[in-house]
VEXFIPA-450142 format. One record per residue (C-alpha): x, y, z. Coordinates in nm, 2 decimals, padded with zeros to 4 digits. Layout:
BEGIN
X,Y,Z $
...
***
This chain:
BEGIN
00.01,-00.01,00.00 $
00.13,00.37,-00.08 $
-00.02,00.68,00.12 $
00.10,01.03,00.02 $
00.10,01.29,00.30 $
00.01,01.62,00.25 $
00.14,01.87,00.49 $
00.17,02.26,00.51 $
00.48,02.29,00.72 $
00.79,02.08,00.79 $
00.84,02.20,01.13 $
00.63,02.19,01.42 $
00.33,01.96,01.60 $
00.19,01.82,01.27 $
00.48,01.69,01.11 $
00.55,01.54,01.42 $
00.21,01.38,01.42 $
00.26,01.24,01.02 $
00.60,01.09,01.14 $
00.45,00.88,01.45 $
00.16,00.74,01.18 $
00.48,00.68,00.96 $
00.68,00.53,01.20 $
00.34,00.30,01.33 $
00.32,00.16,00.97 $
00.61,00.05,00.85 $
00.44,-00.18,00.60 $
00.35,00.11,00.43 $
00.51,00.30,00.16 $
00.48,00.65,00.24 $
00.53,01.00,00.06 $
00.57,01.31,00.19 $
00.43,01.63,-00.02 $
00.44,02.01,00.14 $
00.25,02.29,00.04 $
00.46,02.56,00.24 $
00.18,02.86,00.25 $
00.34,02.96,00.57 $
00.66,03.05,00.69 $
00.78,02.75,00.90 $
01.13,02.65,00.97 $
01.23,02.32,00.86 $
01.42,02.14,01.11 $
01.50,01.84,00.88 $
01.35,01.58,01.13 $
01.23,01.22,00.97 $
01.29,01.30,00.60 $
01.45,00.95,00.58 $
01.12,00.77,00.66 $
00.95,00.88,00.33 $
00.99,00.71,-00.03 $
01.01,01.05,-00.16 $
00.96,01.41,-00.06 $
00.87,01.74,-00.28 $
00.73,02.05,-00.29 $
00.41,02.27,-00.44 $
00.42,02.59,-00.54 $
00.30,02.83,-00.30 $
00.04,02.97,-00.58 $
-00.29,02.75,-00.56 $
-00.39,02.71,-00.93 $
00.00,02.59,-00.96 $
-00.01,02.38,-00.63 $
-00.35,02.18,-00.77 $
-00.15,02.11,-01.13 $
00.17,01.98,-00.91 $
-00.07,01.79,-00.66 $
-00.27,01.60,-00.96 $
00.11,01.52,-01.16 $
00.20,01.39,-00.83 $
-00.10,01.16,-00.75 $
-00.03,01.06,-01.13 $
00.33,01.00,-01.10 $
00.33,00.78,-00.73 $
-00.03,00.64,-00.79 $
-00.10,00.64,-00.38 $
-00.37,00.40,-00.23 $
-00.47,00.71,-00.04 $
-00.35,01.08,-00.04 $
-00.37,01.20,00.37 $
-00.40,01.58,00.39 $
-00.26,01.74,00.72 $
-00.45,02.06,00.86 $
-00.71,02.29,00.73 $
-00.55,02.43,00.41 $
-00.37,02.11,00.29 $
-00.73,01.94,00.35 $
-00.86,02.20,00.13 $
-00.67,02.18,-00.15 $
-00.67,01.82,-00.15 $
-01.07,01.79,-00.16 $
-01.12,02.11,-00.40 $
-01.09,01.90,-00.71 $
-01.13,01.53,-00.77 $
-00.77,01.36,-00.81 $
-00.92,01.01,-00.88 $
-00.78,00.91,-00.52 $
-00.96,00.85,-00.20 $
-00.89,01.16,00.07 $
-00.81,01.09,00.42 $
-00.82,01.42,00.64 $
-00.68,01.51,00.94 $
-00.77,01.85,01.05 $
-00.49,01.86,01.36 $
-00.77,02.12,01.48 $
-01.07,02.27,01.28 $
-00.97,02.60,01.15 $
-01.30,02.69,01.26 $
-01.17,02.68,01.67 $
-00.96,02.96,01.61 $
-01.00,03.25,01.87 $
-00.80,03.48,01.65 $
-01.04,03.55,01.41 $
-01.42,03.70,01.42 $
-01.73,03.49,01.45 $
-01.83,03.55,01.07 $
-01.49,03.40,00.96 $
-01.53,03.07,01.18 $
-01.91,03.05,01.03 $
-01.76,03.04,00.67 $
-01.48,02.81,00.72 $
-01.72,02.56,00.90 $
-01.98,02.61,00.57 $
-01.64,02.52,00.36 $
-01.58,02.25,00.56 $
-01.90,02.08,00.52 $
-01.91,02.13,00.16 $
-01.58,01.88,00.14 $
-01.76,01.62,00.33 $
-01.86,01.45,00.02 $
-01.48,01.43,-00.14 $
-01.37,01.31,00.22 $
-01.32,00.91,00.24 $
-01.24,00.91,00.63 $
-01.17,01.19,00.87 $
-00.88,01.12,01.10 $
-00.98,01.29,01.46 $
-00.68,01.33,01.67 $
-00.92,01.41,01.98 $
-01.28,01.29,02.11 $
-01.34,01.66,02.10 $
-01.24,01.67,01.71 $
-01.43,01.32,01.66 $
-01.74,01.50,01.80 $
-01.71,01.82,01.63 $
-01.65,01.59,01.27 $
-01.98,01.43,01.34 $
-02.19,01.73,01.41 $
-02.04,01.88,01.10 $
-02.19,01.57,00.91 $
-01.92,01.35,00.86 $
-01.99,00.97,00.89 $
-01.70,00.79,00.88 $
-01.42,00.94,01.20 $
-01.16,00.72,01.35 $
-01.00,00.88,01.63 $
-00.61,00.81,01.61 $
-00.40,00.89,01.94 $
-00.10,01.14,01.88 $
00.21,00.95,02.06 $
00.62,01.06,02.14 $
00.80,00.92,01.82 $
01.07,00.74,01.99 $
01.10,00.64,02.37 $
01.29,00.90,02.57 $
01.64,00.78,02.73 $
01.60,01.04,02.97 $
01.38,01.14,03.27 $
01.31,01.45,03.41 $
01.40,01.51,03.81 $
01.31,01.76,04.08 $
01.54,02.06,04.12 $
01.47,02.34,04.40 $
01.54,02.59,04.14 $
01.31,02.48,03.86 $
01.30,02.52,03.48 $
00.96,02.57,03.32 $
00.94,02.53,02.97 $
00.66,02.49,02.68 $
00.68,02.42,02.33 $
00.53,02.53,02.00 $
00.52,02.82,01.74 $
00.47,03.16,01.92 $
00.20,03.29,01.80 $
-00.20,03.33,01.88 $
-00.30,02.97,01.87 $
-00.02,02.89,02.20 $
-00.12,03.22,02.32 $
00.23,03.38,02.47 $
00.01,03.63,02.66 $
-00.16,03.36,02.84 $
00.20,03.21,02.95 $
00.35,03.60,03.04 $
00.03,03.64,03.26 $
00.10,03.31,03.42 $
00.44,03.41,03.49 $
00.36,03.72,03.65 $
00.11,03.54,03.88 $
00.40,03.31,03.98 $
00.67,03.58,04.02 $
00.43,03.73,04.23 $
00.39,03.46,04.49 $
00.75,03.50,04.49 $
00.80,03.17,04.67 $
01.04,03.01,04.40 $
01.29,03.11,04.20 $
01.23,02.95,03.82 $
01.37,02.98,03.49 $
01.13,03.02,03.18 $
01.20,02.89,02.85 $
00.98,02.88,02.50 $
01.15,02.58,02.27 $
01.06,02.71,01.93 $
00.99,03.00,01.72 $
00.78,03.25,01.54 $
00.59,03.61,01.56 $
00.95,03.83,01.60 $
00.76,04.09,01.85 $
00.59,03.82,02.05 $
00.93,03.64,02.10 $
01.06,04.00,02.19 $
00.79,04.06,02.43 $
00.85,03.70,02.58 $
01.22,03.77,02.63 $
01.14,04.09,02.78 $
00.91,03.92,03.02 $
01.19,03.72,03.10 $
01.08,03.38,02.90 $
01.42,03.29,02.69 $
01.32,03.21,02.35 $
01.54,02.92,02.19 $
01.45,02.92,01.80 $
01.33,02.65,01.61 $
01.49,02.30,01.70 $
01.55,01.97,01.57 $
01.31,01.71,01.79 $
01.58,01.55,01.98 $
01.68,01.86,02.11 $
01.37,01.93,02.22 $
01.33,01.62,02.39 $
01.67,01.67,02.55 $
01.56,01.99,02.69 $
01.24,01.88,02.81 $
01.39,01.62,03.00 $
01.60,01.85,03.19 $
01.32,02.07,03.30 $
01.12,02.06,03.58 $
00.74,02.15,03.44 $
00.60,02.17,03.15 $
00.33,02.47,03.08 $
00.12,02.44,02.79 $
-00.11,02.77,02.75 $
-00.30,02.72,02.38 $
-00.63,02.89,02.34 $
-00.74,02.62,02.09 $
-00.57,02.27,02.03 $
-00.57,01.94,01.82 $
-00.41,01.68,02.01 $
-00.04,01.83,02.06 $
00.23,01.60,02.05 $
00.49,01.81,02.28 $
00.26,01.74,02.56 $
00.28,01.40,02.50 $
00.71,01.44,02.46 $
00.67,01.60,02.82 $
00.48,01.38,02.97 $
00.70,01.09,02.82 $
00.98,01.23,03.00 $
00.80,01.23,03.33 $
00.80,01.63,03.33 $
00.48,01.74,03.52 $
00.20,01.91,03.31 $
00.02,02.23,03.40 $
-00.19,02.31,03.09 $
-00.47,02.52,03.03 $
-00.81,02.38,03.04 $
-00.93,02.36,02.68 $
-01.21,02.13,02.54 $
-00.93,01.91,02.35 $
-00.71,01.85,02.64 $
-01.02,01.79,02.89 $
-01.13,01.53,02.60 $
-00.80,01.36,02.60 $
-00.76,01.34,02.98 $
-00.44,01.54,03.02 $
-00.31,01.56,03.37 $
-00.28,01.93,03.56 $
-00.50,02.15,03.38 $
-00.61,02.48,03.50 $
-00.83,02.74,03.40 $
-00.64,03.09,03.45 $
-00.31,03.19,03.46 $
-00.29,03.24,03.83 $
-00.43,02.86,03.85 $
-00.14,02.77,03.63 $
00.09,02.97,03.88 $
-00.05,02.81,04.18 $
00.02,02.47,04.02 $
00.36,02.54,03.92 $
00.45,02.67,04.29 $
00.30,02.38,04.45 $
00.52,02.16,04.22 $
00.84,02.30,04.46 $
00.73,02.03,04.70 $
00.92,01.71,04.61 $
00.64,01.46,04.68 $
00.34,01.68,04.47 $
00.64,01.68,04.23 $
00.71,01.32,04.19 $
00.31,01.25,04.20 $
00.28,01.45,03.92 $
00.51,01.28,03.74 $
00.37,00.95,03.79 $
00.03,01.08,03.63 $
00.24,01.21,03.35 $
00.39,00.92,03.28 $
00.07,00.71,03.28 $
-00.07,00.97,03.06 $
00.22,00.90,02.78 $
00.19,00.54,02.81 $
-00.17,00.54,02.71 $
-00.04,00.67,02.37 $
00.09,00.40,02.24 $
00.22,00.27,01.89 $
00.00,-00.01,01.90 $
-00.30,00.15,01.94 $
-00.21,00.44,01.70 $
-00.11,00.12,01.47 $
-00.45,-00.02,01.51 $
-00.63,00.28,01.44 $
-00.46,00.37,01.14 $
-00.49,00.02,01.01 $
-00.89,00.09,01.03 $
-00.82,00.41,00.83 $
-00.63,00.32,00.54 $
-00.81,-00.09,00.48 $
-01.08,00.10,00.46 $
-01.31,-00.07,00.69 $
-01.68,-00.04,00.59 $
-01.84,00.27,00.81 $
-02.06,00.04,01.02 $
-01.74,-00.15,01.15 $
-01.54,00.18,01.21 $
-01.35,00.16,01.60 $
-01.56,00.39,01.79 $
-01.39,00.69,01.90 $
***
């Protein structure tokens, strides 16, 4: 079987998710096709896992022609489109191949755009249902949204850490507090800065804060001015290594799919303190907190070694639930085209 993955970015969480899918299905021949609509850093991760890699033009009409040519050349059994824009491109024209669609968070969940635009995106998503062979949800919340739109073939495929970590986080009196991702509206760096201010005002625990990633230059500058170091984009192995040397992982995104970064942090035994949003609630992420002040209180509490150790065990248990075996079973269901009536419940 041959699968072509269409992505918008060759750096960040979506590619990490794709790499886990490829790793979980070694019996399938995978190819990577990118439509680089936005400026994302290419960290070079995982290219060797694909039978081929190529890129489409940024211009939509040229991208359609390039996509058709790639499908004709590779003759895949499935075209697996990842994220909203790639999903729109893959399903906007007839390609003569089944399109599997992974939203990795529907664009109508964005909170940096108005209600009119969100409603328009929802209408576009509904109009493309008929061109979707299977919708692959990354969380129970996303699966519910897909069914509410009208999708009948929905399979939830869990994200996971790509490889078992070879290091384990340890408690420290002066903790490093880290987060991972693109610096921008979705990850809500302002929420993180508010949590840091609340933490600092408590004055109980000295800590170093670091954002592993990069993005909007002005937002990066404000983070640095607020006392948060910004690493810039790093290879995945470096990110995991830095996670293992920290003492707490904070996630302040305003909307999400199923962030691999949380799972990777949990896998190295980092206590998680995450903003309470529907997706993370549906995934059972430990350490949820509603406000920046609540995040700060949880972080202050982690200064106590016994509580830190208990939260580490919660993280490790959460990571263990996201296994390669579970991912492989669900992907087999997706790619083998099980009849809709027999799909695994999400």
